[in-house]
C-alpha positions as CSV (number, residue, x, y, z in Angstrom):
1,M,77.0,-75.5,-27.7
2,S,74.9,-78.3,-29.1
3,M,71.6,-77.0,-30.4
4,R,70.1,-80.4,-31.0
5,T,67.5,-81.7,-28.6
6,T,67.2,-85.2,-27.1
7,L,64.3,-87.0,-28.7
8,S,63.6,-89.4,-25.9
9,D,60.8,-87.5,-24.2
10,N,57.2,-88.6,-24.4
11,A,55.7,-85.4,-25.9
12,L,52.1,-85.5,-27.0
13,S,51.8,-86.2,-30.8
14,E,48.2,-85.2,-31.4
15,R,47.2,-82.1,-33.3
16,L,44.8,-79.7,-31.7
17,S,41.1,-79.9,-32.8
18,D,39.1,-76.7,-33.5
19,K,37.4,-77.2,-30.1
20,D,40.8,-77.2,-28.3
21,I,41.9,-74.1,-30.1
22,F,38.6,-72.3,-29.3
23,K,38.8,-73.2,-25.6
24,I,42.4,-71.8,-25.4
25,K,41.4,-68.6,-27.3
26,L,38.4,-68.1,-25.0
27,S,40.6,-68.3,-21.8
28,L,43.1,-65.8,-23.1
29,S,41.2,-63.4,-25.4
30,C,40.0,-60.0,-24.5
31,L,39.4,-56.7,-26.3
32,S,43.0,-55.5,-25.9
33,N,44.8,-58.5,-27.4
34,R,44.9,-61.0,-30.3
35,V,45.6,-64.7,-29.6
36,V,47.3,-67.1,-32.1
37,V,47.2,-70.8,-31.0
38,C,49.7,-73.2,-32.5
39,G,48.0,-76.2,-34.2
40,T,50.0,-78.8,-32.3
41,T,51.6,-79.5,-28.9
42,A,55.3,-78.8,-28.2
43,S,57.9,-79.5,-25.5
44,L,59.7,-76.6,-23.8
45,Y,63.5,-76.9,-23.4
46,L,65.7,-74.5,-21.5
47,W,69.5,-73.9,-21.9
48,Q,71.8,-72.0,-19.6
49,P,75.4,-71.0,-20.2
50,P,77.9,-73.4,-18.6
51,S,79.3,-72.4,-15.2
52,I,81.1,-73.9,-12.3
53,D,77.8,-74.9,-10.8
54,R,76.4,-76.0,-14.2
55,P,79.1,-77.7,-16.3
56,S,76.5,-79.3,-18.5
57,N,76.0,-77.9,-22.0
58,Q,72.7,-79.7,-22.8
59,W,69.1,-78.6,-23.2
60,T,66.8,-79.5,-20.3
61,L,63.2,-80.6,-20.9
62,E,60.9,-78.5,-18.7
63,R,57.3,-79.3,-19.7
64,S,54.9,-79.9,-22.6
65,G,51.9,-77.9,-23.7
66,V,50.5,-75.7,-26.5
67,P,52.5,-72.7,-27.7
68,V,50.4,-69.6,-27.9
69,L,51.2,-66.1,-29.2
70,V,49.5,-63.2,-27.4
71,I,49.7,-59.8,-29.2
72,S,48.6,-56.9,-26.9
73,T,47.4,-53.9,-28.8
74,G,47.0,-51.5,-25.9
75,D,43.7,-50.3,-27.4
76,C,40.4,-49.4,-25.7
77,G,41.9,-48.1,-22.5
78,A,43.3,-51.5,-21.5
79,R,46.0,-51.4,-19.0
80,N,48.3,-53.9,-20.8
81,P,50.8,-52.0,-23.0
82,K,51.6,-53.0,-26.6
83,G,53.8,-56.1,-26.8
84,V,54.1,-59.7,-28.0
85,H,54.2,-62.6,-25.6
86,V,54.8,-66.3,-26.3
87,S,53.4,-68.7,-23.7
88,L,53.1,-72.4,-23.1
89,V,49.6,-73.3,-21.9
90,E,47.8,-76.4,-20.8
91,R,45.7,-78.0,-23.5
92,D,42.6,-78.7,-21.4
93,S,42.4,-75.6,-19.2
94,G,44.3,-72.9,-21.2
95,F,46.3,-72.1,-18.0
96,A,49.7,-70.5,-18.9
97,T,52.6,-72.5,-17.4
98,W,55.4,-70.4,-19.0
99,K,55.6,-67.0,-20.5
100,E,58.2,-64.8,-22.2
101,T,58.0,-61.3,-23.8
102,L,59.3,-61.1,-27.3
103,T,61.5,-58.2,-28.5
104,S,63.9,-57.5,-31.4
105,N,66.6,-58.9,-29.1
106,S,64.8,-62.2,-28.6
107,N,66.1,-63.6,-31.9
108,Y,63.2,-66.0,-32.3
109,H,64.2,-68.3,-35.2
110,E,64.0,-71.8,-36.6
111,Q,66.9,-73.9,-35.6
112,Q,65.4,-77.0,-37.1
113,K,62.2,-77.6,-38.9
114,N,60.5,-78.7,-35.7
115,F,62.7,-76.8,-33.2
116,H,62.5,-73.0,-32.6
117,T,64.8,-71.1,-30.2
118,L,64.7,-67.6,-28.6
119,M,66.9,-65.6,-26.1
120,L,65.3,-65.1,-22.7
121,S,65.0,-61.6,-21.3
122,N,66.8,-62.3,-18.0
123,G,70.1,-61.1,-19.5
124,D,72.3,-64.1,-18.5
125,G,72.4,-65.7,-22.0
126,S,69.8,-68.3,-21.3
127,M,67.7,-69.7,-24.1
128,A,64.4,-71.5,-24.6
129,G,63.5,-73.9,-27.3
130,F,60.2,-75.4,-28.6
131,R,60.2,-78.9,-30.0
132,F,57.0,-79.1,-32.1
133,N,55.2,-82.3,-32.9
134,C,54.2,-81.1,-36.4
135,E,56.6,-79.4,-38.7
136,E,53.8,-77.7,-40.7
137,S,52.3,-76.2,-37.6
138,A,55.7,-75.1,-36.4
139,H,56.4,-73.2,-39.7
140,I,53.0,-71.5,-39.5
141,F,53.7,-70.4,-35.9
142,L,57.1,-69.1,-36.9
143,K,55.6,-66.8,-39.5
144,E,53.0,-65.5,-37.0
145,V,55.7,-64.7,-34.5
146,E,57.8,-62.8,-37.1
147,A,54.8,-60.8,-38.4
148,A,53.6,-60.0,-34.9
149,V,57.0,-58.7,-33.7
150,Q,57.5,-56.6,-36.8
151,E,53.9,-55.2,-36.4
152,I,54.4,-54.2,-32.8
153,L,57.9,-52.7,-33.3
154,S,56.7,-50.6,-36.3
155,S,53.6,-49.3,-34.4
156,V,55.6,-48.4,-31.3
157,S,58.2,-46.4,-33.2
158,A,55.7,-44.6,-35.4
159,P,54.6,-41.1,-34.3
160,E,51.2,-40.8,-32.7
161,L,49.2,-38.7,-35.1
162,N,45.8,-39.0,-33.6
163,K,45.5,-38.0,-30.0
164,L,42.4,-38.7,-28.0
165,P,40.4,-35.7,-26.8
166,T,41.1,-34.9,-23.1
167,T,38.5,-33.9,-20.5
168,T,38.7,-30.6,-18.6
169,N,39.4,-30.6,-14.9
170,R,35.8,-29.6,-14.2
171,E,34.5,-32.7,-16.0
172,R,37.1,-34.9,-14.4
173,L,36.4,-33.7,-10.8
174,K,32.6,-33.8,-10.9
175,K,31.2,-34.5,-7.4
176,F,29.7,-37.8,-6.7
177,R,26.5,-38.2,-4.6
178,K,27.0,-39.0,-1.0
179,L,26.9,-42.8,-0.5
180,K,24.3,-44.4,1.8
181,K,25.5,-46.3,4.8
182,V,24.6,-49.6,3.3
183,E,26.7,-48.9,0.2
184,I,30.0,-48.5,2.2
185,S,31.9,-51.3,3.7
186,T,35.4,-52.4,4.7
187,P,38.1,-53.3,2.0
188,C,37.0,-55.9,-0.5
189,L,37.8,-59.1,1.6
190,F,34.5,-60.9,1.8
191,S,32.0,-62.9,-0.1
192,H,29.4,-62.2,-2.8
193,V,26.6,-63.9,-4.7
194,T,26.7,-64.1,-8.4
195,S,23.9,-65.1,-10.8
196,I,24.0,-65.3,-14.6
197,T,21.1,-65.4,-17.1
198,S,21.3,-66.2,-20.8
199,A,19.1,-64.5,-23.4
200,T,18.9,-64.2,-27.2
201,Q,19.8,-60.6,-28.3
202,I,18.3,-58.9,-31.3
203,G,20.0,-59.7,-34.6
204,E,18.3,-58.9,-37.8
205,G,15.4,-57.6,-35.8
206,E,17.5,-54.6,-34.8
207,K,16.7,-52.8,-38.1
208,S,13.0,-52.9,-37.4
209,K,13.2,-51.0,-34.0
210,S,11.7,-47.6,-33.8
211,K,13.8,-44.5,-33.4
212,K,12.6,-44.1,-29.8
213,D,13.7,-47.7,-28.9
214,K,17.1,-47.2,-30.5
215,D,17.7,-44.0,-28.6
216,K,17.2,-45.9,-25.3
217,G,20.1,-48.2,-26.2
218,K,22.6,-45.4,-27.0
219,T,25.8,-44.9,-24.9
220,L,27.2,-41.6,-23.9
221,N,29.1,-41.3,-27.1
222,G,26.0,-41.9,-29.2
223,E,26.8,-45.4,-30.3
224,L,24.3,-48.3,-29.8
225,S,25.1,-50.1,-26.6
226,R,23.8,-53.4,-28.2
227,P,25.6,-53.9,-31.6
228,A,23.3,-55.4,-34.2
229,H,25.8,-58.2,-35.1
230,I,25.8,-59.5,-31.5
231,R,23.1,-62.2,-30.9
232,R,23.7,-64.1,-27.7
233,A,23.7,-62.5,-24.2
234,F,24.2,-63.5,-20.6
235,S,22.8,-61.5,-17.7
236,M,24.9,-61.6,-14.5
237,S,23.9,-60.6,-11.0
238,K,26.5,-60.4,-8.2
239,R,25.4,-60.5,-4.6
240,R,27.6,-60.3,-1.5
241,Y,27.1,-63.0,1.1
242,G,25.8,-62.4,4.7
243,E,27.8,-61.2,7.6
244,T,30.3,-63.3,9.5
245,P,31.7,-62.7,13.0
246,E,35.1,-62.0,11.5
247,N,33.4,-59.6,9.1
248,K,31.9,-57.6,12.0
249,A,35.2,-57.6,13.9
250,N,37.1,-56.3,10.8
251,I,39.2,-59.5,10.6
252,I,40.7,-60.5,7.2
253,Q,39.3,-63.9,6.3
254,G,40.8,-64.7,2.9
255,Q,40.5,-68.4,2.3
256,T,39.9,-69.2,6.0
257,D,36.8,-71.3,6.2
258,T,34.6,-69.1,8.4
259,L,30.8,-69.4,9.1
260,L,27.9,-66.9,8.8
261,S,26.7,-65.2,11.9
262,D,23.0,-65.2,12.8
263,E,22.7,-61.8,11.2
264,G,24.4,-63.1,8.1
265,I,21.9,-66.0,7.8
266,K,19.1,-63.5,8.1
267,Q,20.6,-61.3,5.4
268,A,21.0,-64.3,3.1
269,Q,17.3,-65.2,3.7
270,L,16.3,-61.6,2.8
271,A,18.3,-62.0,-0.4
272,G,16.5,-65.3,-1.1
273,N,13.2,-63.6,-0.7
274,K,14.1,-61.0,-3.3
275,L,15.1,-63.9,-5.7
276,N,12.3,-66.2,-4.7
277,D,10.7,-66.4,-8.2
278,E,13.9,-66.8,-10.2
279,V,14.2,-70.0,-12.2
280,F,17.9,-71.1,-12.0
281,S,19.4,-73.6,-14.4
282,H,22.7,-73.9,-12.6
283,I,23.9,-73.0,-9.1
284,Y,27.6,-72.6,-8.3
285,S,29.3,-71.8,-5.0
286,S,32.7,-71.2,-3.6
287,D,33.8,-74.3,-1.6
288,L,34.1,-72.1,1.6
289,K,31.3,-72.6,4.1
290,R,30.2,-69.0,4.3
291,A,29.5,-68.9,0.6
292,R,27.9,-72.3,0.5
293,K,25.6,-71.4,3.4
294,T,24.6,-68.2,1.7
295,A,23.7,-70.2,-1.5
296,E,21.7,-72.7,0.6
297,E,19.6,-70.0,2.3
298,I,18.9,-68.2,-1.0
299,I,17.8,-71.5,-2.6
300,N,15.7,-72.5,0.4
301,Q,13.6,-69.3,-0.1
302,N,13.1,-70.0,-3.8
303,N,9.7,-71.2,-5.0
304,C,11.1,-73.1,-8.0
305,C,14.6,-74.3,-7.3
306,S,14.8,-75.4,-3.7
307,Q,15.8,-78.9,-4.6
308,M,18.6,-78.0,-7.1
309,K,22.1,-79.2,-6.5
310,I,24.8,-76.6,-5.6
311,V,28.1,-77.2,-7.4
312,E,31.2,-76.1,-5.5
313,D,34.0,-74.5,-7.5
314,S,37.3,-73.6,-5.9
315,R,37.9,-70.9,-8.5
316,L,35.3,-68.9,-6.8
317,R,37.3,-68.7,-3.6
318,E,38.4,-65.4,-2.0
319,R,41.9,-64.1,-2.6
320,G,44.4,-65.9,-0.5
321,Y,46.1,-63.6,2.0
322,G,48.8,-66.0,3.3
323,V,50.2,-65.0,6.7
324,A,47.7,-62.1,6.9
325,E,44.7,-64.3,7.2
326,G,43.2,-63.9,10.7
327,V,44.7,-60.5,11.4
328,S,42.8,-57.3,11.7
329,N,42.4,-54.8,8.9
330,Q,44.5,-52.3,10.9
331,R,47.3,-54.8,11.3
332,F,47.2,-55.5,7.5
333,K,47.6,-51.8,6.8
334,Q,50.7,-51.8,9.1
335,M,52.1,-54.8,7.3
336,A,51.7,-53.0,4.0
337,A,53.3,-49.8,5.4
338,E,56.3,-51.8,6.7
339,N,56.9,-53.0,3.1
340,N,56.4,-49.4,1.7
341,M,53.4,-50.5,-0.3
342,K,49.7,-49.6,-0.5
343,T,47.2,-52.1,0.8
344,N,45.5,-52.6,-2.5
345,I,48.7,-53.9,-4.1
346,F,50.4,-55.5,-1.1
347,T,50.8,-59.3,-1.2
348,P,51.6,-60.9,2.2
349,K,54.0,-63.8,2.4
350,G,52.3,-66.9,1.0
351,G,49.4,-64.8,-0.4
352,E,47.9,-64.5,-3.9
353,T,48.6,-61.5,-6.0
354,V,45.9,-59.3,-7.4
355,A,46.9,-60.3,-10.9
356,E,46.5,-64.0,-10.0
357,L,43.1,-63.3,-8.5
358,K,41.9,-61.5,-11.6
359,E,43.2,-64.3,-13.8
360,R,41.2,-66.8,-11.7
361,A,38.1,-64.7,-11.9
362,T,38.4,-64.3,-15.6
363,K,38.9,-68.0,-16.2
364,F,35.7,-68.8,-14.2
365,L,33.7,-66.3,-16.3
366,N,35.2,-67.6,-19.5
367,S,34.4,-71.2,-18.6
368,I,30.8,-70.3,-17.8
369,I,30.5,-68.4,-21.1
370,H,31.9,-71.4,-23.0
371,E,29.6,-73.8,-21.3
372,I,26.5,-71.7,-21.9
373,G,27.6,-70.6,-25.3
374,T,27.8,-74.2,-26.5
375,S,24.9,-75.8,-24.7
376,H,22.3,-73.0,-24.3
377,C,22.9,-70.7,-27.3
378,S,22.1,-73.0,-30.1
379,D,20.0,-71.9,-33.0
380,S,17.1,-73.7,-31.5
381,S,16.8,-70.9,-28.9
382,S,15.9,-68.4,-31.7
383,S,12.2,-69.1,-31.2
384,I,12.4,-67.3,-27.8
385,Q,11.3,-63.7,-27.8
386,N,14.4,-61.6,-28.5
387,D,16.0,-59.5,-25.7
388,I,13.8,-61.0,-22.9
389,C,15.2,-62.5,-19.7
390,V,12.9,-63.7,-16.9
391,N,15.2,-62.2,-14.2
392,D,16.5,-59.3,-16.2
393,K,14.9,-56.5,-14.2
394,I,16.1,-53.0,-13.3
395,I,15.9,-52.1,-9.6
396,D,12.7,-50.0,-10.0
397,E,10.8,-52.6,-12.0
398,P,8.1,-54.5,-10.1
399,Q,8.8,-58.2,-9.3
400,T,6.4,-59.7,-11.8
401,S,8.1,-63.0,-12.8
402,K,6.3,-66.1,-11.5
403,C,7.3,-69.7,-11.3
404,V,4.8,-71.1,-13.7
405,T,5.1,-73.7,-16.4
406,Q,5.3,-71.2,-19.3
407,K,8.3,-69.4,-17.7
408,Q,10.0,-72.7,-16.9
409,E,9.7,-73.8,-20.5
410,K,11.4,-70.5,-21.6
411,M,14.1,-70.9,-19.0
412,S,14.8,-74.4,-20.2
413,Q,16.3,-72.8,-23.3
414,L,17.9,-69.9,-21.4
415,A,20.7,-70.3,-18.8
416,N,20.1,-68.6,-15.5
417,I,23.1,-69.2,-13.2
418,L,23.4,-68.4,-9.6
419,A,27.1,-68.3,-8.3
420,V,28.1,-67.5,-4.7
421,S,31.6,-66.0,-4.6
422,H,33.7,-63.5,-2.6
423,G,34.2,-59.7,-2.7
424,G,37.8,-59.6,-3.9
425,L,37.1,-62.0,-6.8
426,I,33.9,-60.1,-7.7
427,R,35.8,-56.8,-7.8
428,Q,38.4,-58.2,-10.2
429,L,35.7,-59.7,-12.4
430,L,34.0,-56.3,-12.6
431,L,37.3,-54.6,-13.4
432,H,37.9,-57.2,-16.2
433,C,34.5,-56.4,-17.7
434,M,35.0,-52.6,-17.4
435,D,38.6,-52.4,-18.5
436,D,39.2,-55.3,-20.9
437,L,35.9,-55.4,-22.8
438,P,33.7,-52.7,-24.5
439,S,31.2,-51.8,-21.8
440,K,28.5,-49.4,-20.5
441,F,28.5,-48.8,-16.7
442,P,26.4,-46.3,-14.7
443,P,28.2,-43.0,-14.0
444,G,30.5,-43.3,-11.0
445,S,30.9,-47.0,-11.3
446,K,34.7,-46.9,-11.2
447,R,34.6,-45.3,-7.8
448,R,31.8,-47.6,-6.6
449,I,33.8,-50.7,-7.5
450,S,36.7,-49.4,-5.3
451,F,34.3,-49.9,-2.3
452,T,33.1,-53.3,-1.1
453,S,29.5,-54.3,-1.7
454,P,27.3,-54.3,1.5
455,N,26.4,-57.7,2.8
456,T,24.2,-59.4,0.2
457,G,24.4,-56.3,-2.1
458,L,23.4,-56.9,-5.7
459,S,25.1,-56.0,-8.9
460,K,23.7,-56.9,-12.4
461,L,25.5,-57.2,-15.7
462,K,24.5,-58.4,-19.1
463,I,27.3,-59.9,-21.3
464,Y,26.7,-60.0,-25.1
465,L,28.4,-62.6,-27.2
466,K,29.3,-62.4,-30.8
467,K,27.0,-64.8,-32.8
468,E,29.8,-66.5,-34.8
469,T,32.5,-67.0,-32.1
470,K,30.4,-66.8,-28.9
471,L,33.2,-64.7,-27.4
472,P,32.3,-61.8,-25.1
473,E,31.8,-58.6,-27.2
474,F,30.0,-56.1,-25.0
475,V,29.0,-55.7,-21.3
476,E,26.1,-53.7,-20.0
477,C,25.8,-53.0,-16.3
478,F,22.4,-52.2,-14.9
479,Y,23.3,-51.5,-11.3
480,L,26.1,-52.0,-8.7
481,Y,25.9,-53.0,-5.0
482,N,22.1,-52.6,-4.5
483,A,20.9,-53.5,-0.9
484,E,17.3,-52.4,-0.9
485,H,16.2,-55.7,0.5
486,L,18.1,-54.9,3.8
487,S,16.3,-51.5,4.4
């Protein structure tokens, strides 16, 4: 078998800039993993053993991109187990186009100075090869792979000496309060509204806080919920859109482009009244009509931003349900049962998996963080009063913010983003914040998230960013699925 590659392909020859590497890390990073981005692009080749159907013994060029190493630590309650994955991602978006798990049997090694090979896990003897455009970057990436595989193998084989304390059955089975009618809805298949606000978090000023103020910021385990080394923050509010006829009839909409009912328009207007004094810097919406109409009704009620442009983003769409779109919830349950699967993990033919939906939700959040982190979190914003957001209000606080020049001047340096999305996507975004990042949520939030927000229900998060990297470091949730404006 010839291990040499054909050099006739037109692979990119540029090295990655620091900005390119940062964007890719941002799209893939979370608390439970470590990301290593190769400093150059590479071409991916595949080789399969010769057979009657495939007499050729040559490497086949598949695609080009940026090799990335993702080391999953399995820490902080993340669902991803320990392991090492090598991926090929797009340079601009960070989207993974190829992925393989590395083990001791992968035999990742250097065949040539700019060509690395590994055995694939499908068991048929197939191999993959990376042809790098820079030998120096290829050598550095090889050392990272070898160190990561050795680290994971040694940690998995080592005995677990420190076990986490367990909770008693009494603590685990505490009763939850009875949910109000407006807090309960059908499975998470419908739209939401999301708004994000940026603020400057206390840095060096954390030391000067009184003991009483510090106690207010403590989590259940006694640690400060707002670490002193975190400086930037974003406040995010999620609101479900108004009712549609399909919603009322318990019909699965998915990515079908349905319209709001008269009741849904009224609900969107009530939501707009609640947000009428908010000064938004950006407005995003799913490109589906029911989400766009909800955003328009909210903005029409706004005293400050009624003329702002709404930017449509297809990443904010609902989960695609394939052949199940347009069927009743009852029929959907029957389809899942026929496939011996639960409804929350069942993927109809032509539909989008839950994992793909979560990846899409995470990419949208990361792109917003990157945009605001670079354009709205410059050092010039340090003159703004620390830890103050114009729309950062708890439910019980009075609506005191007014659309006046002084507030607008402050918000010109802060980012206050309104994004209209859908229930399934919002749920996965909440789960990402809760499971993959250090977070503080109200008691019972895990159970609440398993329900769907009532129409135009509001959830509010604040996401803190590390000062140096502007990556998400901590999430604080103020409330989930609030619908007081409908009562």
